[in-house]
Structures are given as C-alpha cells and as structure tokens.
FIKOLZA-1660 file (N, C-alpha, C; in steps of 0.1 Angstrom, whole numbers, plus 5000, padded with zeros to 4 digits):
% residues 236
   i   px   py   pz ch aa at
   1 4031 7308 8810  A  X  N
   1 4041 7297 8810  A  X CA
   1 4052 7301 8801  A  X  C
   2 4050 7307 8790  A  X  N
   2 4060 7311 8780  A  X CA
   2 4070 7321 8787  A  X  C
   3 4064 7330 8795  A  X  N
   3 4072 7341 8802  A  X CA
   3 4081 7334 8812  A  X  C
   4 4076 7324 8819  A  X  N
   4 4084 7317 8829  A  X CA
   4 4096 7310 8823  A  X  C
   5 4093 7303 8811  A  X  N
   5 4104 7296 8804  A  X CA
   5 4114 7306 8799  A  X  C
   6 4109 7317 8794  A  X  N
   6 4118 7328 8789  A  X CA
   6 4127 7333 8801  A  X  C
   7 4121 7335 8812  A  X  N
   7 4129 7340 8824  A  X CA
   7 4139 7330 8828  A  X  C
   8 4135 7317 8828  A  X  N
   8 4145 7306 8832  A  X CA
   8 4157 7306 8822  A  X  C
   9 4154 7307 8809  A  X  N
   9 4165 7308 8800  A  X CA
   9 4174 7320 8802  A  X  C
  10 4168 7331 8805  A  X  N
  10 4175 7343 8807  A  X CA
  10 4184 7342 8820  A  X  C
  11 4178 7336 8831  A  X  N
  11 4185 7335 8843  A  X CA
  11 4197 7325 8841  A  X  C
  12 4195 7314 8834  A  X  N
  12 4206 7305 8831  A  X CA
  12 4216 7312 8823  A  X  C
  13 4212 7320 8813  A  X  N
  13 4222 7328 8805  A  X CA
  13 4230 7337 8814  A  X  C
  14 4223 7344 8824  A  X  N
  14 4230 7352 8833  A  X CA
  14 4241 7345 8841  A  X  C
  15 4237 7333 8846  A  X  N
  15 4246 7325 8854  A  X CA
  15 4259 7321 8847  A  X  C
  16 4256 7316 8834  A  X  N
  16 4268 7311 8826  A  X CA
  16 4276 7323 8822  A  X  C
  17 4270 7334 8818  A  X  N
  17 4277 7346 8815  A  X CA
  17 4286 7351 8826  A  X  C
  18 4281 7350 8838  A  X  N
  18 4289 7354 8850  A  X CA
  18 4301 7345 8851  A  X  C
  19 4299 7332 8849  A  X  N
  19 4311 7323 8849  A  X CA
  19 4321 7326 8838  A  X  C
  20 4316 7330 8827  A  X  N
  20 4326 7334 8816  A  X CA
  20 4333 7347 8819  A  X  C
  21 4326 7357 8825  A  X  N
  21 4332 7369 8829  A  X CA
  21 4343 7366 8840  A  X  C
  22 4340 7357 8849  A  X  N
  22 4350 7354 8860  A  X CA
  22 4361 7345 8855  A  X  C
  23 4360 7340 8843  A  X  N
  23 4371 7331 8838  A  X CA
  23 4384 7339 8837  A  X  C
  24 4384 7352 8837  A  X  N
  24 4396 7360 8835  A  X CA
  24 4403 7363 8849  A  X  C
  25 4396 7359 8860  A  X  N
  25 4402 7361 8873  A  X CA
  25 4416 7356 8875  A  X  C
  26 4419 7343 8871  A  X  N
  26 4432 7338 8873  A  X CA
  26 4443 7346 8865  A  X  C
  27 4440 7351 8854  A  X  N
  27 4449 7359 8846  A  X CA
  27 4453 7372 8854  A  X  C
  28 4443 7378 8860  A  X  N
  28 4446 7391 8867  A  X CA
  28 4451 7389 8881  A  X  C
  29 4448 7377 8887  A  X  N
  29 4454 7373 8899  A  X CA
  29 4469 7371 8897  A  X  C
  30 4473 7366 8886  A  X  N
  30 4487 7364 8882  A  X CA
  30 4494 7377 8880  A  X  C
  31 4487 7387 8874  A  X  N
  31 4493 7400 8872  A  X CA
  31 4495 7407 8885  A  X  C
  32 4486 7406 8894  A  X  N
  32 4487 7412 8908  A  X CA
  32 4499 7405 8915  A  X  C
  33 4500 7392 8914  A  X  N
  33 4510 7384 8921  A  X CA
  33 4524 7389 8916  A  X  C
  34 4525 7390 8902  A  X  N
  34 4538 7393 8896  A  X CA
  34 4541 7408 8896  A  X  C
  35 4530 7416 8898  A  X  N
  35 4530 7431 8897  A  X CA
  35 4536 7435 8884  A  X  C
  36 4532 7428 8873  A  X  N
  36 4536 7431 8860  A  X CA
  36 4526 7425 8850  A  X  C
  37 4523 7431 8839  A  X  N
  37 4514 7426 8829  A  X CA
  37 4521 7417 8819  A  X  C
  38 4535 7418 8819  A  X  N
  38 4543 7411 8809  A  X CA
  38 4539 7414 8795  A  X  C
  39 4536 7403 8787  A  X  N
  39 4532 7405 8773  A  X CA
  39 4517 7406 8771  A  X  C
  40 4509 7405 8782  A  X  N
  40 4495 7405 8781  A  X CA
  40 4489 7418 8776  A  X  C
  41 4480 7418 8766  A  X  N
  41 4473 7429 8761  A  X CA
  41 4458 7428 8764  A  X  C
  42 4451 7438 8769  A  X  N
  42 4437 7436 8773  A  X CA
  42 4427 7438 8762  A  X  C
  43 4430 7432 8750  A  X  N
  43 4421 7434 8739  A  X CA
  43 4408 7427 8742  A  X  C
  44 4407 7415 8747  A  X  N
  44 4394 7410 8750  A  X CA
  44 4386 7418 8760  A  X  C
  45 4393 7424 8770  A  X  N
  45 4386 7432 8780  A  X CA
  45 4380 7445 8774  A  X  C
  46 4388 7451 8766  A  X  N
  46 4383 7463 8759  A  X CA
  46 4372 7461 8750  A  X  C
  47 4372 7449 8743  A  X  N
  47 4361 7446 8734  A  X CA
  47 4348 7443 8742  A  X  C
  48 4350 7435 8753  A  X  N
  48 4339 7431 8761  A  X CA
  48 4333 7443 8768  A  X  C
  49 4341 7452 8772  A  X  N
  49 4337 7464 8779  A  X CA
  49 4327 7472 8770  A  X  C
  50 4331 7474 8758  A  X  N
  50 4323 7481 8748  A  X CA
  50 4310 7474 8746  A  X  C
  51 4311 7461 8744  A  X  N
  51 4299 7452 8742  A  X CA
  51 4290 7453 8754  A  X  C
  52 4295 7453 8766  A  X  N
  52 4286 7454 8778  A  X CA
  52 4279 7468 8779  A  X  C
  53 4287 7478 8776  A  X  N
  53 4281 7492 8776  A  X CA
  53 4269 7493 8766  A  X  C
  54 4271 7487 8754  A  X  N
  54 4261 7488 8744  A  X CA
  54 4248 7480 8748  A  X  C
  55 4251 7468 8754  A  X  N
  55 4239 7460 8758  A  X CA
  55 4232 7465 8770  A  X  C
  56 4240 7472 8779  A  X  N
  56 4233 7478 8791  A  X CA
  56 4224 7489 8786  A  X  C
  57 4229 7497 8776  A  X  N
  57 4220 7508 8770  A  X CA
  57 4208 7501 8763  A  X  C
  58 4210 7490 8756  A  X  N
  58 4200 7484 8749  A  X CA
  58 4189 7478 8759  A  X  C
  59 4194 7473 8770  A  X  N
  59 4185 7467 8780  A  X CA
  59 4177 7477 8788  A  X  C
  60 4180 7490 8788  A  X  N
  60 4173 7499 8796  A  X CA
  60 4158 7500 8791  A  X  C
  61 4148 7502 8800  A  X  N
  61 4134 7502 8796  A  X CA
  61 4131 7513 8786  A  X  C
  62 4138 7524 8786  A  X  N
  62 4135 7535 8777  A  X CA
  62 4140 7531 8763  A  X  C
  63 4148 7521 8761  A  X  N
  63 4153 7517 8748  A  X CA
  63 4145 7504 8743  A  X  C
  64 4146 7494 8751  A  X  N
  64 4140 7481 8748  A  X CA
  64 4134 7475 8760  A  X  C
  65 4120 7476 8761  A  X  N
  65 4114 7470 8773  A  X CA
  65 4115 7455 8774  A  X  C
  66 4112 7450 8785  A  X  N
  66 4113 7435 8788  A  X CA
  66 4126 7429 8785  A  X  C
  67 4137 7437 8788  A  X  N
  67 4151 7432 8786  A  X CA
  67 4159 7433 8799  A  X  C
  68 4152 7431 8810  A  X  N
  68 4158 7432 8824  A  X CA
  68 4170 7422 8825  A  X  C
  69 4168 7410 8820  A  X  N
  69 4179 7400 8822  A  X CA
  69 4191 7403 8813  A  X  C
  70 4188 7409 8801  A  X  N
  70 4199 7413 8793  A  X CA
  70 4207 7424 8800  A  X  C
  71 4200 7433 8807  A  X  N
  71 4206 7444 8814  A  X CA
  71 4214 7439 8826  A  X  C
  72 4209 7430 8834  A  X  N
  72 4216 7426 8846  A  X CA
  72 4229 7418 8842  A  X  C
  73 4228 7410 8831  A  X  N
  73 4240 7402 8827  A  X CA
  73 4251 7411 8823  A  X  C
  74 4248 7421 8815  A  X  N
  74 4258 7430 8810  A  X CA
  74 4263 7440 8820  A  X  C
  75 4254 7444 8829  A  X  N
  75 4258 7453 8840  A  X CA
  75 4269 7447 8848  A  X  C
  76 4267 7434 8851  A  X  N
  76 4277 7426 8859  A  X CA
  76 4290 7425 8851  A  X  C
  77 4289 7422 8838  A  X  N
  77 4301 7421 8830  A  X CA
  77 4308 7435 8829  A  X  C
  78 4301 7446 8828  A  X  N
  78 4306 7459 8827  A  X CA
  78 4315 7462 8839  A  X  C
  79 4309 7459 8851  A  X  N
  79 4316 7461 8864  A  X CA
  79 4329 7453 8864  A  X  C
  80 4329 7440 8860  A  X  N
  80 4341 7431 8861  A  X CA
  80 4351 7436 8851  A  X  C
  81 4347 7440 8839  A  X  N
  81 4357 7444 8829  A  X CA
  81 4364 7457 8834  A  X  C
  82 4356 7466 8841  A  X  N
  82 4362 7478 8846  A  X CA
  82 4372 7475 8857  A  X  C
  83 4369 7464 8865  A  X  N
  83 4379 7460 8875  A  X CA
  83 4392 7455 8869  A  X  C
  84 4390 7446 8859  A  X  N
  84 4401 7440 8852  A  X CA
  84 4410 7451 8846  A  X  C
  85 4404 7460 8839  A  X  N
  85 4412 7471 8832  A  X CA
  85 4419 7480 8842  A  X  C
  86 4412 7482 8854  A  X  N
  86 4419 7490 8864  A  X CA
  86 4431 7483 8869  A  X  C
  87 4431 7470 8871  A  X  N
  87 4442 7462 8875  A  X CA
  87 4453 7463 8865  A  X  C
  88 4449 7462 8852  A  X  N
  88 4459 7462 8841  A  X CA
  88 4466 7476 8841  A  X  C
  89 4458 7487 8842  A  X  N
  89 4464 7500 8842  A  X CA
  89 4473 7503 8853  A  X  C
  90 4471 7497 8865  A  X  N
  90 4480 7499 8876  A  X CA
  90 4493 7493 8874  A  X  C
  91 4494 7481 8867  A  X  N
  91 4506 7474 8866  A  X CA
  91 4513 7475 8852  A  X  C
  92 4506 7482 8843  A  X  N
  92 4511 7483 8829  A  X CA
  92 4522 7494 8828  A  X  C
  93 4530 7493 8818  A  X  N
  93 4540 7503 8816  A  X CA
  93 4533 7516 8811  A  X  C
  94 4540 7527 8813  A  X  N
  94 4533 7540 8809  A  X CA
  94 4529 7540 8795  A  X  C
  95 4537 7536 8786  A  X  N
  95 4533 7537 8771  A  X CA
  95 4521 7528 8768  A  X  C
  96 4520 7516 8774  A  X  N
  96 4509 7508 8771  A  X CA
  96 4497 7513 8778  A  X  C
  97 4499 7519 8790  A  X  N
  97 4488 7525 8798  A  X CA
  97 4481 7536 8790  A  X  C
  98 4489 7544 8784  A  X  N
  98 4484 7555 8776  A  X CA
  98 4476 7550 8764  A  X  C
  99 4480 7540 8758  A  X  N
  99 4473 7534 8746  A  X CA
  99 4460 7529 8750  A  X  C
 100 4459 7522 8762  A  X  N
 100 4447 7516 8767  A  X CA
 100 4437 7527 8770  A  X  C
 101 4442 7538 8777  A  X  N
 101 4434 7549 8781  A  X CA
 101 4428 7556 8768  A  X  C
 102 4436 7557 8758  A  X  N
 102 4431 7563 8745  A  X CA
 102 4419 7555 8740  A  X  C
 103 4421 7542 8740  A  X  N
 103 4410 7533 8735  A  X CA
 103 4397 7534 8744  A  X  C
 104 4399 7535 8757  A  X  N
 104 4388 7537 8766  A  X CA
 104 4381 7550 8764  A  X  C
 105 4389 7561 8761  A  X  N
 105 4383 7574 8758  A  X CA
 105 4375 7573 8746  A  X  C
 106 4380 7567 8735  A  X  N
 106 4373 7565 8723  A  X CA
 106 4360 7558 8725  A  X  C
 107 4360 7547 8733  A  X  N
 107 4348 7540 8736  A  X CA
 107 4337 7548 8743  A  X  C
 108 4342 7556 8752  A  X  N
 108 4333 7565 8760  A  X CA
 108 4327 7576 8751  A  X  C
 109 4335 7581 8741  A  X  N
 109 4330 7591 8731  A  X CA
 109 4319 7584 8723  A  X  C
 110 4322 7572 8718  A  X  N
 110 4312 7565 8710  A  X CA
 110 4299 7563 8718  A  X  C
 111 4300 7559 8730  A  X  N
 111 4288 7556 8738  A  X CA
 111 4280 7569 8741  A  X  C
 112 4288 7580 8743  A  X  N
 112 4281 7593 8746  A  X CA
 112 4273 7598 8733  A  X  C
 113 4280 7596 8722  A  X  N
 113 4273 7600 8709  A  X CA
 113 4260 7592 8707  A  X  C
 114 4261 7579 8710  A  X  N
 114 4250 7570 8708  A  X CA
 114 4239 7573 8717  A  X  C
 115 4242 7576 8730  A  X  N
 115 4231 7580 8739  A  X CA
 115 4224 7593 8735  A  X  C
 116 4232 7603 8730  A  X  N
 116 4226 7615 8725  A  X CA
 116 4217 7613 8714  A  X  C
 117 4221 7605 8704  A  X  N
 117 4213 7601 8693  A  X CA
 117 4200 7595 8697  A  X  C
 118 4201 7585 8706  A  X  N
 118 4189 7577 8710  A  X CA
 118 4179 7586 8717  A  X  C
 119 4184 7595 8726  A  X  N
 119 4175 7604 8733  A  X CA
 119 4170 7615 8725  A  X  C
 120 4177 7621 8716  A  X  N
 120 4173 7633 8709  A  X CA
 120 4167 7630 8695  A  X  C
 121 4170 7619 8689  A  X  N
 121 4165 7616 8675  A  X CA
 121 4154 7606 8676  A  X  C
 122 4156 7595 8683  A  X  N
 122 4146 7584 8683  A  X CA
 122 4136 7587 8695  A  X  C
 123 4123 7585 8692  A  X  N
 123 4113 7588 8702  A  X CA
 123 4104 7576 8704  A  X  C
 124 4107 7565 8698  A  X  N
 124 4099 7553 8700  A  X CA
 124 4108 7541 8704  A  X  C
 125 4103 7531 8710  A  X  N
 125 4111 7520 8714  A  X CA
 125 4116 7512 8702  A  X  C
 126 4109 7512 8691  A  X  N
 126 4113 7505 8679  A  X CA
 126 4125 7512 8673  A  X  C
 127 4125 7525 8672  A  X  N
 127 4136 7532 8666  A  X CA
 127 4148 7532 8675  A  X  C
 128 4146 7533 8688  A  X  N
 128 4157 7532 8698  A  X CA
 128 4164 7518 8698  A  X  C
 129 4155 7508 8697  A  X  N
 129 4160 7494 8697  A  X CA
 129 4169 7492 8684  A  X  C
 130 4164 7498 8673  A  X  N
 130 4171 7496 8660  A  X CA
 130 4185 7504 8661  A  X  C
 131 4185 7516 8666  A  X  N
 131 4197 7524 8666  A  X CA
 131 4208 7517 8675  A  X  C
 132 4204 7512 8687  A  X  N
 132 4213 7506 8696  A  X CA
 132 4215 7491 8692  A  X  C
 133 4205 7484 8687  A  X  N
 133 4206 7470 8684  A  X CA
 133 4216 7467 8674  A  X  C
 134 4217 7475 8663  A  X  N
 134 4227 7472 8652  A  X CA
 134 4241 7472 8658  A  X  C
 135 4245 7483 8665  A  X  N
 135 4259 7482 8671  A  X CA
 135 4261 7471 8681  A  X  C
 136 4250 7467 8688  A  X  N
 136 4251 7456 8697  A  X CA
 136 4254 7443 8690  A  X  C
 137 4248 7441 8678  A  X  N
 137 4251 7429 8670  A  X CA
 137 4265 7429 8665  A  X  C
 138 4270 7441 8660  A  X  N
 138 4283 7442 8654  A  X CA
 138 4294 7440 8665  A  X  C
 139 4293 7447 8676  A  X  N
 139 4303 7446 8686  A  X CA
 139 4302 7434 8695  A  X  C
 140 4289 7429 8696  A  X  N
 140 4287 7416 8702  A  X CA
 140 4294 7405 8695  A  X  C
 141 4294 7405 8682  A  X  N
 141 4300 7395 8673  A  X CA
 141 4316 7397 8674  A  X  C
 142 4320 7409 8676  A  X  N
 142 4335 7412 8678  A  X CA
 142 4339 7405 8691  A  X  C
 143 4331 7406 8701  A  X  N
 143 4334 7400 8714  A  X CA
 143 4337 7385 8712  A  X  C
 144 4328 7378 8704  A  X  N
 144 4330 7364 8702  A  X CA
 144 4342 7361 8693  A  X  C
 145 4346 7370 8684  A  X  N
 145 4357 7368 8676  A  X CA
 145 4370 7371 8683  A  X  C
 146 4370 7379 8694  A  X  N
 146 4382 7383 8701  A  X CA
 146 4391 7371 8705  A  X  C
 147 4385 7360 8710  A  X  N
 147 4393 7349 8714  A  X CA
 147 4401 7343 8703  A  X  C
 148 4397 7345 8690  A  X  N
 148 4404 7340 8679  A  X CA
 148 4418 7345 8678  A  X  C
 149 4421 7356 8686  A  X  N
 149 4435 7362 8686  A  X CA
 149 4445 7352 8691  A  X  C
 150 4440 7341 8698  A  X  N
 150 4449 7331 8703  A  X CA
 150 4457 7324 8692  A  X  C
 151 4452 7324 8679  A  X  N
 151 4459 7318 8668  A  X CA
 151 4472 7326 8665  A  X  C
 152 4472 7339 8667  A  X  N
 152 4484 7347 8666  A  X CA
 152 4494 7343 8677  A  X  C
 153 4489 7340 8689  A  X  N
 153 4497 7336 8700  A  X CA
 153 4503 7322 8697  A  X  C
 154 4495 7314 8690  A  X  N
 154 4500 7300 8687  A  X CA
 154 4512 7302 8677  A  X  C
 155 4511 7311 8668  A  X  N
 155 4522 7313 8658  A  X CA
 155 4535 7317 8665  A  X  C
 156 4535 7323 8677  A  X  N
 156 4547 7327 8684  A  X CA
 156 4550 7317 8695  A  X  C
 157 4542 7306 8696  A  X  N
 157 4544 7295 8706  A  X CA
 157 4542 7300 8720  A  X  C
 158 4533 7310 8722  A  X  N
 158 4529 7314 8735  A  X CA
 158 4517 7306 8740  A  X  C
 159 4515 7306 8753  A  X  N
 159 4504 7299 8759  A  X CA
 159 4491 7307 8757  A  X  C
 160 4481 7302 8749  A  X  N
 160 4470 7310 8746  A  X CA
 160 4459 7310 8757  A  X  C
 161 4461 7302 8768  A  X  N
 161 4451 7301 8779  A  X CA
 161 4437 7299 8773  A  X  C
 162 4436 7290 8764  A  X  N
 162 4423 7287 8758  A  X CA
 162 4420 7272 8760  A  X  C
 163 4409 7269 8764  A  X  N
 163 4405 7255 8767  A  X CA
 163 4393 7251 8759  A  X  C
 164 4391 7238 8757  A  X  N
 164 4379 7234 8751  A  X CA
 164 4367 7236 8760  A  X  C
 165 4368 7236 8773  A  X  N
 165 4357 7238 8782  A  X CA
 165 4352 7252 8780  A  X  C
 166 4361 7262 8778  A  X  N
 166 4357 7276 8777  A  X CA
 166 4348 7278 8765  A  X  C
 167 4352 7272 8753  A  X  N
 167 4344 7273 8741  A  X CA
 167 4331 7265 8742  A  X  C
 168 4331 7254 8749  A  X  N
 168 4319 7247 8751  A  X CA
 168 4309 7255 8760  A  X  C
 169 4314 7261 8770  A  X  N
 169 4306 7270 8778  A  X CA
 169 4300 7281 8771  A  X  C
 170 4309 7287 8762  A  X  N
 170 4304 7298 8753  A  X CA
 170 4292 7294 8745  A  X  C
 171 4294 7282 8739  A  X  N
 171 4283 7276 8730  A  X CA
 171 4270 7274 8738  A  X  C
 172 4272 7269 8751  A  X  N
 172 4260 7266 8759  A  X CA
 172 4253 7279 8763  A  X  C
 173 4261 7289 8766  A  X  N
 173 4256 7302 8770  A  X CA
 173 4248 7308 8758  A  X  C
 174 4253 7307 8746  A  X  N
 174 4246 7312 8734  A  X CA
 174 4233 7305 8732  A  X  C
 175 4233 7292 8735  A  X  N
 175 4221 7284 8733  A  X CA
 175 4210 7289 8742  A  X  C
 176 4213 7292 8755  A  X  N
 176 4203 7297 8764  A  X CA
 176 4198 7311 8759  A  X  C
 177 4207 7319 8755  A  X  N
 177 4203 7332 8750  A  X CA
 177 4195 7332 8737  A  X  C
 178 4198 7322 8729  A  X  N
 178 4190 7320 8717  A  X CA
 178 4175 7316 8720  A  X  C
 179 4174 7307 8730  A  X  N
 179 4161 7302 8734  A  X CA
 179 4154 7314 8741  A  X  C
 180 4161 7322 8748  A  X  N
 180 4155 7334 8755  A  X CA
 180 4150 7343 8744  A  X  C
 181 4158 7346 8734  A  X  N
 181 4154 7356 8724  A  X CA
 181 4143 7351 8715  A  X  C
 182 4142 7338 8713  A  X  N
 182 4131 7332 8704  A  X CA
 182 4117 7333 8710  A  X  C
 183 4117 7332 8723  A  X  N
 183 4104 7332 8730  A  X CA
 183 4098 7346 8730  A  X  C
 184 4084 7347 8729  A  X  N
 184 4078 7360 8729  A  X CA
 184 4080 7368 8742  A  X  C
 185 4083 7381 8741  A  X  N
 185 4084 7389 8728  A  X CA
 185 4098 7386 8721  A  X  C
 186 4097 7383 8709  A  X  N
 186 4109 7380 8701  A  X CA
 186 4119 7392 8701  A  X  C
 187 4132 7388 8704  A  X  N
 187 4143 7398 8705  A  X CA
 187 4153 7395 8694  A  X  C
 188 4151 7401 8682  A  X  N
 188 4159 7397 8670  A  X CA
 188 4173 7401 8672  A  X  C
 189 4177 7411 8679  A  X  N
 189 4191 7415 8681  A  X CA
 189 4199 7405 8690  A  X  C
 190 4193 7401 8700  A  X  N
 190 4199 7391 8709  A  X CA
 190 4200 7378 8702  A  X  C
 191 4189 7375 8694  A  X  N
 191 4189 7362 8686  A  X CA
 191 4201 7362 8676  A  X  C
 192 4202 7372 8668  A  X  N
 192 4213 7372 8658  A  X CA
 192 4227 7371 8665  A  X  C
 193 4229 7379 8675  A  X  N
 193 4242 7379 8682  A  X CA
 193 4245 7365 8688  A  X  C
 194 4236 7359 8695  A  X  N
 194 4238 7346 8702  A  X CA
 194 4239 7335 8691  A  X  C
 195 4232 7336 8680  A  X  N
 195 4234 7326 8670  A  X CA
 195 4248 7327 8664  A  X  C
 196 4252 7339 8661  A  X  N
 196 4266 7341 8655  A  X CA
 196 4276 7336 8665  A  X  C
 197 4274 7339 8678  A  X  N
 197 4284 7334 8688  A  X CA
 197 4284 7319 8689  A  X  C
 198 4272 7313 8688  A  X  N
 198 4272 7298 8689  A  X CA
 198 4279 7292 8678  A  X  C
 199 4278 7297 8666  A  X  N
 199 4285 7292 8654  A  X CA
 199 4300 7294 8655  A  X  C
 200 4304 7306 8659  A  X  N
 200 4318 7310 8660  A  X CA
 200 4325 7302 8671  A  X  C
 201 4318 7300 8682  A  X  N
 201 4324 7293 8693  A  X CA
 201 4328 7278 8690  A  X  C
 202 4322 7273 8680  A  X  N
 202 4325 7259 8676  A  X CA
 202 4338 7259 8667  A  X  C
 203 4342 7270 8662  A  X  N
 203 4354 7270 8653  A  X CA
 203 4367 7269 8660  A  X  C
 204 4370 7277 8670  A  X  N
 204 4383 7276 8676  A  X CA
 204 4389 7263 8680  A  X  C
 205 4381 7254 8687  A  X  N
 205 4386 7241 8691  A  X CA
 205 4391 7233 8679  A  X  C
 206 4385 7234 8667  A  X  N
 206 4389 7227 8656  A  X CA
 206 4403 7232 8651  A  X  C
 207 4404 7245 8651  A  X  N
 207 4416 7252 8646  A  X CA
 207 4427 7249 8656  A  X  C
 208 4424 7249 8669  A  X  N
 208 4433 7246 8680  A  X CA
 208 4439 7232 8678  A  X  C
 209 4430 7222 8676  A  X  N
 209 4435 7209 8674  A  X CA
 209 4444 7208 8662  A  X  C
 210 4440 7214 8651  A  X  N
 210 4448 7214 8639  A  X CA
 210 4462 7220 8641  A  X  C
 211 4462 7231 8647  A  X  N
 211 4475 7238 8650  A  X CA
 211 4484 7229 8659  A  X  C
 212 4478 7223 8669  A  X  N
 212 4486 7214 8678  A  X CA
 212 4492 7203 8670  A  X  C
 213 4484 7197 8661  A  X  N
 213 4488 7186 8652  A  X CA
 213 4500 7190 8644  A  X  C
 214 4499 7202 8638  A  X  N
 214 4509 7207 8629  A  X CA
 214 4522 7209 8637  A  X  C
 215 4521 7215 8649  A  X  N
 215 4533 7218 8657  A  X CA
 215 4539 7205 8662  A  X  C
 216 4531 7196 8666  A  X  N
 216 4536 7183 8671  A  X CA
 216 4543 7176 8660  A  X  C
 217 4537 7176 8648  A  X  N
 217 4544 7169 8636  A  X CA
 217 4557 7176 8633  A  X  C
 218 4557 7189 8634  A  X  N
 218 4569 7197 8631  A  X CA
 218 4580 7194 8641  A  X  C
 219 4576 7193 8654  A  X  N
 219 4586 7191 8664  A  X CA
 219 4592 7176 8663  A  X  C
 220 4583 7167 8660  A  X  N
 220 4587 7153 8659  A  X CA
 220 4597 7151 8648  A  X  C
 221 4593 7158 8636  A  X  N
 221 4602 7157 8624  A  X CA
 221 4615 7163 8627  A  X  C
 222 4615 7175 8634  A  X  N
 222 4628 7182 8637  A  X CA
 222 4637 7173 8646  A  X  C
 223 4631 7167 8656  A  X  N
 223 4638 7159 8665  A  X CA
 223 4644 7147 8658  A  X  C
 224 4637 7141 8649  A  X  N
 224 4641 7129 8642  A  X CA
 224 4653 7133 8633  A  X  C
 225 4652 7145 8626  A  X  N
 225 4663 7149 8617  A  X CA
 225 4675 7152 8625  A  X  C
 226 4673 7159 8637  A  X  N
 226 4685 7162 8645  A  X CA
 226 4692 7149 8650  A  X  C
 227 4684 7139 8653  A  X  N
 227 4689 7127 8658  A  X CA
 227 4697 7120 8647  A  X  C
 228 4692 7120 8635  A  X  N
 228 4698 7113 8624  A  X CA
 228 4711 7120 8620  A  X  C
 229 4711 7133 8621  A  X  N
 229 4723 7141 8617  A  X CA
 229 4734 7142 8628  A  X  C
 230 4731 7138 8640  A  X  N
 230 4740 7140 8651  A  X CA
 230 4751 7129 8649  A  X  C
 231 4763 7131 8653  A  X  N
 231 4774 7121 8652  A  X CA
 231 4772 7110 8662  A  X  C
 232 4775 7098 8657  A  X  N
 232 4773 7086 8666  A  X CA
 232 4785 7084 8675  A  X  C
 233 4783 7081 8687  A  X  N
 233 4794 7079 8697  A  X CA
 233 4798 7064 8697  A  X  C
 234 4789 7055 8692  A  X  N
 234 4792 7041 8692  A  X CA
 234 4791 7036 8678  A  X  C
 235 4799 7026 8675  A  X  N
 235 4799 7020 8661  A  X CA
 235 4786 7013 8659  A  X  C
 236 4781 7013 8646  A  X  N
 236 4768 7006 8643  A  X CA
 236 4769 6991 8646  A  X  C
% end
C-alpha cells in the first residue's frame, strides 16, 4: 500500500513538473515568431538543464535504486531544456550565443567529471547517492532561486512573465515530491530539495505584491505632483 501511494505521489509530481517545464513554451514561441531573442537571457533554462542532468544521473539504478519516477521527470525536463536552448542559440546574436555555449560546455565538463568520480571512486549505492545527491540539492535549490531574477527585471520595469499561478503550481509540485520522498524508502536528497523549493516558492508572490505596491504608489505620487505643478488653463 505504501509503495502504491509513493508511486501515485511520484506520478503526480511528474505530471505537474511536465506542466512547469512546458510553461516556457509561450516564451520560445514568441522568439520563433519574432526570429529574435531580444533582451531574453536563458539563465533559468541553463540552471534547469544542469539540475535535470544531475537528477537523471541520481535516478539511474546504478546510483540510487527505486528512483525511476525521479529519472523520468528529469529526463523529460532535460529534453525540453535542450529544445529551448537550441531555439535560443538559433536566434541569438553571435556574442550571446558564444557565452551560452561556454556555459553549456562548462556544465558538460562538470557532469563528465562527476560521472567519472561516481563510477571510479564510489562502489556502493550509498556512496554514489551521497556524491551525486549533494550537488543535486545545491543546484536543485538554485533552480528554485532562479525565478527570483524577476526582481531585477522589476527594477528596470520589464515584464517579468511571473504569475501567482506559476508559484502556486511550484509549491504544489514540491508538496507531492516531499510526500514521495517521505514514504519508504526515504529519499533524503529529494526531501531536502523539495522542502527548500516549497518554502522558496512562497516568497516571490509576497515580494511581487510589495514591489507592485511601491511602483503604483510612486506612479500615483508622480502623476499628482505633475498635475499640481502644471500651469492651469482656466482660472480657479
């Protein structure tokens, strides 16, 4: 019974994760339509790509058994991020394209080194899970922190493409993965990452609301001052 419940939570996590991965489709459809990336930088995609590569390695039976659902979720994410980045590289300017390719090369070097260490140094599932699990927690947390870059976009009055629904979905996704990780066999690395993500996903909407209030107050005050300082065309 516990195994069935665990599988249900993992399948639900897979479904919601797929929805989150597909949430970037409108952005890249717009890039294809305009045939230009404009000011967009693929920082979230690069972060998620590395995160998915790490979790795919973690979910392999030779590293951490009984993690098939973790493997499938991140394998799908890995494929979609590769598609997104390919689209970006096609339409990006040469200078930006080279920078992105350098980051991709660095990520592949890191993954290659990690695979070599896992296969040559660690010879038990516990050691392999530890070696891969720690980077998974670190970069998995970075993936959840990546959307916070929208605050910088707010400072320049750009559209951050962030909605309350997105963060609520992230929180729900983390809830299912927490439940999945808590059930036997306990998966401490998935549990830590999903817990951190659930907490962090609750922060941006509050900051978003506060920033909007500040900007609205500033705009209202500015308009009022401009109105008072403008010359009157009619006598009082």
